[in-house]
Structures are given as C-alpha cells and as structure tokens.
N, C-alpha and C positions, 0 to 999 in steps of 0.2 A: 539219396536218390528215391524216386517215387516207387510205389508198388508196381506200377506198370513197367518201369525200366527193369526192376529186379525180376519180375516174371518173364519179361522178354529175354533177359540174359540167360535165364534157366532154359527157356524153350530153344533159343539159338544154340546153346551148347549141346542140346540133344540133337538138333538138326544138322549142325554145321559139319561138313566133311573137311577135307583138306583145303586150307586157304592160306596161301603164302604171301599175301599182300596185306595192306591195311585199309580198312574201311570204317566209316563212322555213320551210324544212323542217328539222326537228330529227330526226336519225337516231340512235336510241338507241345509246349507247356508241361513236358514231363522230364526231359533230360536227354542224355546222349549215351550211346553204346558203341564201344570200339570192338572191332573184330580183326584178329590177326592170326598168326600161326599158332598161338597158344589158346585160341578160342575167343569167346565173347566176355566182356566185362563192362561194368558201368564206368565210363570215363569220357573225357572230352579232349583227347589228344589230337595231334596232327594226323591226317590220313591221306592216302592217295586219292580216295574218292569219299565224298560226303553225300549221304542221301537224306533228304528232308521229307517228312510226311506227317500227317495228323495221326493221332492215336488210332482212329478207326481204320485208316488205310494201312498203317503198319501192322496192326493186329490181323487184318485181312490177308496181308502178304504172308504172315507167319502161319495162319491156319489154312491157307490155300484158297480162300474164297475171293481173293483179289489177285489178279494177274499183274505182276510187277511191270511188264511192258505196257499193258493197257493203262495202268496207273500213271506211268510216265507220259504216255501219249495224251492223256486227258488232263495233265497238269496236277494230278494228285500226289505224284512222287517227283521231287525235283532232285537232280543229280548235278553236283559240282565236282569237277576233277576228271580223272581218267575213266572214260566210258568202258574201256577194256577191262579195267578192274571191277567195275560195276557188273559187267557181264560174267566175269569169273565168280563173283559173289553169288549171282543168281544161280549159277551151276552148282556151287558148293551147297546152297540151301535146298536144292531140289532132290 
C-alpha cells in the first residue's frame, strides 16, 4: 500500500469512534481503506458503502478543511451504497 493509505489508516484509527458497519474509502491512484467495528486497515473488501475521492479531498476530510457534505454536493466525493451508513461514518469521524 502507498504511504498515503498507511498514514490515513493511522489517522482514521486515532479519529474513529464506534462504527458497527462496513465502509471503504477508495483514494484515487493510492488504494483502499476498510473501516469496520475493529477500526481502519488497508484493504479492498466488500462494504456497505464505498466512498471515492482524490487524495486532496480525502486528506481535507481527515484534517477538517473539507466538509464531507460539501465535497459530496460538489462531486468531489462519490458515494456508492447505503447513504445511511455513509452518514454514520461521518458521525463516527467527527
């Protein structure tokens, strides 16, 4: 996995609260991150929701400089799957 994915996994594990669903972040040209009840890890498994973003957008979401809802509305964040799970993930990361 890329350095970006490894750094993101570390940051997500610091931030993530309780999350009892499955979600996957796909970072363009970098790789995928799975989030479930055991935390975040570099993986490309099936998930209830998959979020696609560029490296810049993803890093902005993690550091708080990019609002996930705004990124979604402007097409910078694409969501495939269960929107309710995506919203739960947003709450777990805040």
